[in-house]
OpenMM code with the backbone's topology and positions (N, CA, C; nanometers):
from openmm import Vec3, app, unit

residues = "MET PRO ARG GLY THR HIS LYS ASN SER LEU GLN ASN LEU THR HIS GLU GLY ARG PRO LEU ASP TYR GLY GLU PRO LYS THR GLY HIS ARG VAL SER VAL THR GLN THR GLY TRP GLU ASN ALA LYS GLN LEU ILE ASN SER MET GLY MET SER VAL SER GLU PHE LEU GLU GLU LEU GLY ARG GLY ARG VAL THR VAL ILE PRO THR GLN ASP LEU GLU ALA ILE GLU ASP VAL ILE ASP SER ALA LEU LEU ARG HIS ALA ILE THR GLN ALA ASN ASN GLU PHE ILE SER ALA ASP GLN LEU LEU ALA ASP ARG GLY LEU THR GLN ALA ASP LEU ASN ASP".split()
positions = [
    Vec3(3.8616, 3.4978, 0.2226),
    Vec3(3.7398, 3.4475, 0.2851),
    Vec3(3.7021, 3.5431, 0.3986),
    Vec3(3.5760, 3.5847, 0.4058),
    Vec3(3.5334, 3.6760, 0.5123),
    Vec3(3.5512, 3.6129, 0.6502),
    Vec3(3.5756, 3.6977, 0.7482),
    Vec3(3.5929, 3.6509, 0.8849),
    Vec3(3.4646, 3.5839, 0.9334),
    Vec3(3.4781, 3.4697, 0.9987),
    Vec3(3.3643, 3.3975, 1.0528),
    Vec3(3.2954, 3.3067, 0.9529),
    Vec3(3.3500, 3.2932, 0.8333),
    Vec3(3.2916, 3.2060, 0.7318),
    Vec3(3.3794, 3.0825, 0.7179),
    Vec3(3.3235, 2.9680, 0.7405),
    Vec3(3.3983, 2.8425, 0.7298),
    Vec3(3.4037, 2.7991, 0.5843),
    Vec3(3.5211, 2.7514, 0.5415),
    Vec3(3.5376, 2.7141, 0.4007),
    Vec3(3.4393, 2.6044, 0.3590),
    Vec3(3.4057, 2.5140, 0.4497),
    Vec3(3.3108, 2.4074, 0.4152),
    Vec3(3.1705, 2.4622, 0.3932),
    Vec3(3.1358, 2.5707, 0.4614),
    Vec3(3.0041, 2.6316, 0.4399),
    Vec3(2.9901, 2.6812, 0.2980),
    Vec3(3.0949, 2.7426, 0.2467),
    Vec3(3.0913, 2.7919, 0.1090),
    Vec3(3.0845, 2.6765, 0.0101),
    Vec3(3.1545, 2.5676, 0.0385),
    Vec3(3.1515, 2.4514, -0.0501),
    Vec3(3.0126, 2.3879, -0.0511),
    Vec3(2.9466, 2.3852, 0.0635),
    Vec3(2.8127, 2.3269, 0.0706),
    Vec3(2.7119, 2.4058, -0.0121),
    Vec3(2.7340, 2.5350, -0.0271),
    Vec3(2.6427, 2.6163, -0.1063),
    Vec3(2.6537, 2.5867, -0.2551),
    Vec3(2.7724, 2.5526, -0.3023),
    Vec3(2.7912, 2.5307, -0.4451),
    Vec3(2.7606, 2.3872, -0.4866),
    Vec3(2.7688, 2.2923, -0.3960),
    Vec3(2.7389, 2.1513, -0.4228),
    Vec3(2.8198, 2.0943, -0.5390),
    Vec3(2.9400, 2.1438, -0.5601),
    Vec3(3.0212, 2.0927, -0.6700),
    Vec3(3.0516, 1.9454, -0.6480),
    Vec3(3.0390, 1.8678, -0.7545),
    Vec3(3.0674, 1.7258, -0.7462),
    Vec3(2.9515, 1.6437, -0.6939),
    Vec3(2.8544, 1.7096, -0.6384),
    Vec3(2.7367, 1.6398, -0.5852),
    Vec3(2.6310, 1.6349, -0.6949),
    Vec3(2.5787, 1.5155, -0.7269),
    Vec3(2.4790, 1.5095, -0.8347),
    Vec3(2.3506, 1.5837, -0.7966),
    Vec3(2.2918, 1.6478, -0.8940),
    Vec3(2.1661, 1.7191, -0.8723),
    Vec3(2.0518, 1.6186, -0.8717),
    Vec3(1.9599, 1.6338, -0.7785),
    Vec3(1.8483, 1.5397, -0.7661),
    Vec3(1.7627, 1.5332, -0.8917),
    Vec3(1.7422, 1.6450, -0.9562),
    Vec3(1.6514, 1.6496, -1.0706),
    Vec3(1.7193, 1.7014, -1.1973),
    Vec3(1.8512, 1.6986, -1.1984),
    Vec3(1.9234, 1.7413, -1.3171),
    Vec3(1.9315, 1.8922, -1.3349),
    Vec3(1.8851, 1.9673, -1.2367),
    Vec3(1.8926, 2.1128, -1.2421),
    Vec3(1.9031, 2.1647, -1.0995),
    Vec3(1.9681, 2.2790, -1.0811),
    Vec3(1.9822, 2.3312, -0.9447),
    Vec3(1.8495, 2.3844, -0.8914),
    Vec3(1.8324, 2.3745, -0.7603),
    Vec3(1.7143, 2.4325, -0.6963),
    Vec3(1.7408, 2.5782, -0.6648),
    Vec3(1.6348, 2.6572, -0.6639),
    Vec3(1.6436, 2.7976, -0.6264),
    Vec3(1.5401, 2.8253, -0.5190),
    Vec3(1.5624, 2.9281, -0.4398),
    Vec3(1.4692, 2.9634, -0.3339),
    Vec3(1.3476, 3.0371, -0.3876),
    Vec3(1.2330, 3.0135, -0.3240),
    Vec3(1.1082, 3.0806, -0.3588),
    Vec3(1.0339, 3.1106, -0.2300),
    Vec3(0.9399, 3.2024, -0.2356),
    Vec3(0.8587, 3.2396, -0.1197),
    Vec3(0.7127, 3.2093, -0.1453),
    Vec3(0.6439, 3.1677, -0.0408),
    Vec3(0.4986, 3.1545, -0.0472),
    Vec3(0.4411, 3.2345, 0.0689),
    Vec3(0.3214, 3.2863, 0.0508),
    Vec3(0.2546, 3.3608, 0.1573),
    Vec3(0.1270, 3.2871, 0.1945),
    Vec3(0.1228, 3.2386, 0.3169),
    Vec3(0.0059, 3.1685, 0.3694),
    Vec3(-0.0124, 3.2095, 0.5146),
    Vec3(-0.1289, 3.1822, 0.5691),
    Vec3(-0.1513, 3.2091, 0.7111),
    Vec3(-0.0683, 3.1126, 0.7950),
    Vec3(-0.0482, 3.1466, 0.9192),
    Vec3(0.0271, 3.0589, 1.0094),
    Vec3(-0.0428, 2.9240, 1.0232),
    Vec3(-0.1763, 2.9274, 1.0341),
    Vec3(-0.2527, 2.8032, 1.0454),
    Vec3(-0.2360, 2.7181, 0.9210),
    Vec3(-0.2483, 2.7808, 0.8043),
    Vec3(-0.2309, 2.7071, 0.6792),
    Vec3(-0.0927, 2.6452, 0.6689),
    Vec3(0.0101, 2.7222, 0.7066),
    Vec3(0.1480, 2.6723, 0.6996),
    Vec3(0.1689, 2.5542, 0.7936),
    Vec3(0.1255, 2.5692, 0.9189),
    Vec3(0.1447, 2.4617, 1.0177),
    Vec3(0.0693, 2.3353, 0.9774),
    Vec3(-0.0554, 2.3510, 0.9307),
    Vec3(-0.1334, 2.2333, 0.8892),
    Vec3(-0.0724, 2.1663, 0.7664),
    Vec3(-0.0245, 2.2471, 0.6721),
    Vec3(0.0394, 2.1916, 0.5525),
    Vec3(0.1660, 2.1167, 0.5900),
    Vec3(0.2489, 2.1770, 0.6754),
    Vec3(0.3718, 2.1104, 0.7188),
    Vec3(0.3417, 1.9786, 0.7892),
    Vec3(0.2403, 1.9792, 0.8756),
    Vec3(0.2036, 1.8571, 0.9486),
    Vec3(0.1592, 1.7475, 0.8510),
    Vec3(0.0745, 1.7829, 0.7554),
    Vec3(0.0269, 1.6865, 0.6572),
    Vec3(0.1423, 1.6335, 0.5724),
    Vec3(0.2252, 1.7244, 0.5235),
    Vec3(0.3370, 1.6852, 0.4375),
    Vec3(0.4371, 1.5997, 0.5156),
    Vec3(0.4658, 1.6378, 0.6387),
    Vec3(0.5568, 1.5578, 0.7213),
    Vec3(0.5007, 1.4188, 0.7483),
    Vec3(0.3682, 1.4084, 0.7612),
    Vec3(0.3068, 1.2768, 0.7849),
    Vec3(0.3233, 1.1859, 0.6634),
    Vec3(0.3504, 1.2477, 0.5471),
    Vec3(0.3764, 1.1707, 0.4254),
    Vec3(0.5244, 1.1355, 0.4130),
    Vec3(0.6043, 1.1763, 0.5127),
    Vec3(0.7467, 1.1478, 0.5115),
    Vec3(0.8251, 1.2384, 0.4180),
    Vec3(0.7730, 1.3584, 0.3937),
    Vec3(0.8374, 1.4511, 0.3007),
    Vec3(0.8587, 1.5858, 0.3681),
    Vec3(0.9519, 1.6627, 0.3132),
    Vec3(0.9666, 1.8023, 0.3531),
    Vec3(0.8761, 1.8855, 0.2621),
    Vec3(0.8502, 2.0093, 0.3013),
    Vec3(0.7674, 2.0973, 0.2186),
    Vec3(0.8333, 2.1161, 0.0824),
    Vec3(0.9641, 2.1358, 0.0822),
    Vec3(1.0374, 2.1539, -0.0429),
    Vec3(1.0236, 2.0319, -0.1335),
    Vec3(1.0409, 1.9130, -0.0747),
    Vec3(1.0302, 1.7891, -0.1531),
    Vec3(0.8879, 1.7707, -0.2061),
    Vec3(0.7875, 1.8003, -0.1221),
    Vec3(0.6485, 1.7875, -0.1635),
    Vec3(0.6185, 1.8781, -0.2828),
    Vec3(0.6608, 2.0042, -0.2747),
    Vec3(0.6345, 2.0973, -0.3837),
    Vec3(0.7053, 2.0543, -0.5118),
    Vec3(0.8262, 2.0019, -0.4988),
    Vec3(0.9001, 1.9524, -0.6156),
    Vec3(0.8256, 1.8358, -0.6797),
    Vec3(0.7823, 1.7411, -0.5971),
    Vec3(0.7106, 1.6236, -0.6477),
    Vec3(0.5751, 1.6622, -0.7058),
    Vec3(0.5060, 1.7562, -0.6419),
    Vec3(0.3778, 1.8047, -0.6939),
    Vec3(0.3978, 1.8706, -0.8297),
    Vec3(0.4979, 1.9548, -0.8397),
    Vec3(0.5259, 2.0241, -0.9646),
    Vec3(0.5690, 1.9316, -1.0770),
    Vec3(0.6222, 1.8164, -1.0422),
    Vec3(0.6664, 1.7191, -1.1427),
    Vec3(0.5597, 1.6123, -1.1701),
    Vec3(0.4419, 1.6281, -1.1093),
    Vec3(0.3317, 1.5356, -1.1354),
    Vec3(0.3440, 1.4018, -1.0658),
    Vec3(0.4259, 1.3942, -0.9621),
    Vec3(0.4457, 1.2678, -0.8898),
    Vec3(0.3606, 1.2587, -0.7640),
    Vec3(0.2918, 1.3672, -0.7312),
    Vec3(0.2006, 1.3725, -0.6172),
    Vec3(0.0702, 1.4300, -0.6698),
    Vec3(-0.0401, 1.3728, -0.6283),
    Vec3(-0.1711, 1.4212, -0.6705),
    Vec3(-0.2465, 1.4751, -0.5503),
    Vec3(-0.3094, 1.5877, -0.5683),
    Vec3(-0.3921, 1.6468, -0.4639),
    Vec3(-0.5367, 1.6350, -0.5087),
    Vec3(-0.6204, 1.5831, -0.4211),
    Vec3(-0.7624, 1.5659, -0.4523),
    Vec3(-0.8419, 1.6594, -0.3623),
    Vec3(-0.9224, 1.7487, -0.4207),
    Vec3(-1.0046, 1.8374, -0.3375),
    Vec3(-1.0973, 1.7566, -0.2462),
    Vec3(-1.1143, 1.8047, -0.1247),
    Vec3(-1.1941, 1.7346, -0.0248),
    Vec3(-1.3337, 1.7013, -0.0755),
    Vec3(-1.3966, 1.7938, -0.1490),
    Vec3(-1.5327, 1.7694, -0.1963),
    Vec3(-1.5395, 1.6529, -0.2947),
    Vec3(-1.4272, 1.6194, -0.3598),
    Vec3(-1.4266, 1.5071, -0.4532),
    Vec3(-1.4064, 1.3725, -0.3833),
    Vec3(-1.3609, 1.3767, -0.2587),
    Vec3(-1.3322, 1.2522, -0.1874),
    Vec3(-1.4575, 1.1686, -0.1607),
    Vec3(-1.5696, 1.2331, -0.1353),
    Vec3(-1.6926, 1.1594, -0.1055),
    Vec3(-1.7312, 1.0693, -0.2217),
    Vec3(-1.7237, 1.1199, -0.3433),
    Vec3(-1.7581, 1.0391, -0.4607),
    Vec3(-1.6598, 0.9231, -0.4758),
    Vec3(-1.5333, 0.9496, -0.4522),
    Vec3(-1.4324, 0.8439, -0.4616),
    Vec3(-1.4549, 0.7387, -0.3541),
    Vec3(-1.4852, 0.7838, -0.2331),
    Vec3(-1.5126, 0.6895, -0.1238),
    Vec3(-1.6343, 0.6031, -0.1554),
    Vec3(-1.7381, 0.6620, -0.2158),
    Vec3(-1.8563, 0.5853, -0.2539),
    Vec3(-1.8212, 0.4762, -0.3544),
    Vec3(-1.7372, 0.5096, -0.4521),
    Vec3(-1.6958, 0.4102, -0.5517),
    Vec3(-1.6165, 0.2987, -0.4852),
    Vec3(-1.5260, 0.3361, -0.3965),
    Vec3(-1.4450, 0.2347, -0.3268),
    Vec3(-1.5327, 0.1468, -0.2393),
    Vec3(-1.6227, 0.2086, -0.1624),
    Vec3(-1.7127, 0.1305, -0.0767),
    Vec3(-1.7966, 0.0336, -0.1594),
    Vec3(-1.8495, 0.0825, -0.2706),
    Vec3(-1.9306, -0.0017, -0.3576),
    Vec3(-1.8473, -0.1175, -0.4127),
    Vec3(-1.7253, -0.0869, -0.4534),
    Vec3(-1.6381, -0.1908, -0.5086),
    Vec3(-1.6031, -0.2948, -0.4027),
    Vec3(-1.5754, -0.2494, -0.2814),
    Vec3(-1.5432, -0.3441, -0.1743),
    Vec3(-1.6624, -0.4333, -0.1399),
    Vec3(-1.7808, -0.3726, -0.1342),
    Vec3(-1.9008, -0.4507, -0.1061),
    Vec3(-1.9263, -0.5514, -0.2169),
    Vec3(-1.9181, -0.5071, -0.3409),
    Vec3(-1.9401, -0.5969, -0.4543),
    Vec3(-1.8376, -0.7092, -0.4559),
    Vec3(-1.7121, -0.6746, -0.4233),
    Vec3(-1.6054, -0.7751, -0.4185),
    Vec3(-1.6353, -0.8809, -0.3121),
    Vec3(-1.6804, -0.8361, -0.1952),
    Vec3(-1.7129, -0.9302, -0.0881),
    Vec3(-1.8276, -1.0223, -0.1295),
    Vec3(-1.9273, -0.9665, -0.1965),
    Vec3(-2.0411, -1.0470, -0.2418),
    Vec3(-1.9971, -1.1487, -0.3465),
    Vec3(-1.9157, -1.1032, -0.4416),
    Vec3(-1.8717, -1.1961, -0.5469),
    Vec3(-1.7818, -1.3042, -0.4906),
    Vec3(-1.7006, -1.2705, -0.3910),
    Vec3(-1.6184, -1.3748, -0.3282),
    Vec3(-1.7070, -1.4773, -0.2595),
    Vec3(-1.8098, -1.4279, -0.1916),
    Vec3(-1.9010, -1.5192, -0.1230),
    Vec3(-1.9728, -1.6085, -0.2235),
    Vec3(-2.0024, -1.5549, -0.3408),
    Vec3(-2.0712, -1.6316, -0.4451),
    Vec3(-1.9739, -1.6969, -0.5433),
    Vec3(-1.8433, -1.6728, -0.5212),
    Vec3(-1.7391, -1.7282, -0.6078),
    Vec3(-1.7582, -1.6846, -0.7526),
    Vec3(-1.7926, -1.5555, -0.7728),
    Vec3(-1.8107, -1.4991, -0.9054),
    Vec3(-1.6956, -1.4041, -0.9354),
    Vec3(-1.6792, -1.3716, -1.0634),
    Vec3(-1.5799, -1.2717, -1.1033),
    Vec3(-1.6510, -1.1520, -1.1636),
    Vec3(-1.6202, -1.0340, -1.1115),
    Vec3(-1.6740, -0.9092, -1.1650),
    Vec3(-1.5541, -0.8210, -1.2001),
    Vec3(-1.5500, -0.7702, -1.3210),
    Vec3(-1.4386, -0.6862, -1.3632),
    Vec3(-1.4495, -0.5478, -1.3002),
    Vec3(-1.3365, -0.4786, -1.2969),
    Vec3(-1.3348, -0.3412, -1.2457),
    Vec3(-1.4253, -0.2510, -1.3298),
    Vec3(-1.4259, -0.2730, -1.4597),
    Vec3(-1.5123, -0.1928, -1.5476),
    Vec3(-1.6594, -0.2134, -1.5136),
    Vec3(-1.6967, -0.3366, -1.4794),
    Vec3(-1.8352, -0.3651, -1.4425),
    Vec3(-1.8707, -0.2955, -1.3113),
    Vec3(-1.7767, -0.2953, -1.2169),
    Vec3(-1.8009, -0.2260, -1.0903),
    Vec3(-1.8261, -0.0772, -1.1142),
    Vec3(-1.7444, -0.0193, -1.2000),
    Vec3(-1.7626, 0.1226, -1.2315),
    Vec3(-1.8936, 0.1469, -1.3051),
    Vec3(-1.9247, 0.0600, -1.4007),
    Vec3(-2.0483, 0.0749, -1.4781),
    Vec3(-2.1702, 0.0684, -1.3865),
    Vec3(-2.1639, -0.0153, -1.2824),
    Vec3(-2.2735, -0.0239, -1.1866),
    Vec3(-2.2984, 0.1093, -1.1155),
    Vec3(-2.1927, 0.1904, -1.1061),
    Vec3(-2.2038, 0.3215, -1.0422),
    Vec3(-2.2222, 0.4328, -1.1451),
    Vec3(-2.2340, 0.3951, -1.2734),
    Vec3(-2.2499, 0.4943, -1.3788),
    Vec3(-2.1206, 0.5667, -1.4121),
    Vec3(-2.0074, 0.5005, -1.3888),
    Vec3(-1.8769, 0.5613, -1.4119),
    Vec3(-1.7950, 0.4799, -1.5103),
    Vec3(-1.6878, 0.5423, -1.5589),
    Vec3(-1.5901, 0.4736, -1.6425),
    Vec3(-1.4516, 0.5023, -1.5867),
    Vec3(-1.3492, 0.4347, -1.6407),
    Vec3(-1.2121, 0.4608, -1.6002),
    Vec3(-1.1761, 0.6074, -1.6226),
    Vec3(-1.2262, 0.6655, -1.7296),
    Vec3(-1.1970, 0.8043, -1.7630),
    Vec3(-1.2475, 0.8981, -1.6526),
    Vec3(-1.3628, 0.8638, -1.5924),
    Vec3(-1.4159, 0.9450, -1.4833),
    Vec3(-1.3207, 0.9491, -1.3643),
    Vec3(-1.2540, 0.8393, -1.3379),
    Vec3(-1.1604, 0.8332, -1.2256),
    Vec3(-1.0331, 0.9099, -1.2549),
    Vec3(-0.9987, 0.9234, -1.3804),
    Vec3(-0.8745, 0.9922, -1.4173),
    Vec3(-0.8914, 1.1423, -1.4274),
    Vec3(-1.0145, 1.1898, -1.4246),
    Vec3(-1.0395, 1.3349, -1.4336),
    Vec3(-1.0059, 1.4044, -1.3048),
] * unit.nanometer
topology = app.Topology()
chain = topology.addChain("A")
for resn in residues:
    res = topology.addResidue(resn, chain)
    for name in ("N", "CA", "C"):
        topology.addAtom(name, app.Element.getBySymbol(name[0]), res)
């Protein structure tokens, strides 16, 4: 063992006996971003209770969805419309299906999944 290397440090690198989180070992990768981009991304990801590594793993496995900012306005409009319609139907004691709410906005379930 090289001088100054603790035996436990070497064991921690191999993770023998420790189950792999995703059934395969992780490897290191590099990304190149501006300092501002990196700091803002870290802040956002940390606010989600995740590390950057965990976020990228979950994103790559389809467990996290990223929505472009320009698409949020349309989604917010649909949500606002649905909430307003829901409040009106509750006041009138009516039932309106989710499909009807979307149809009122000229949308379908498929539009939301795109």
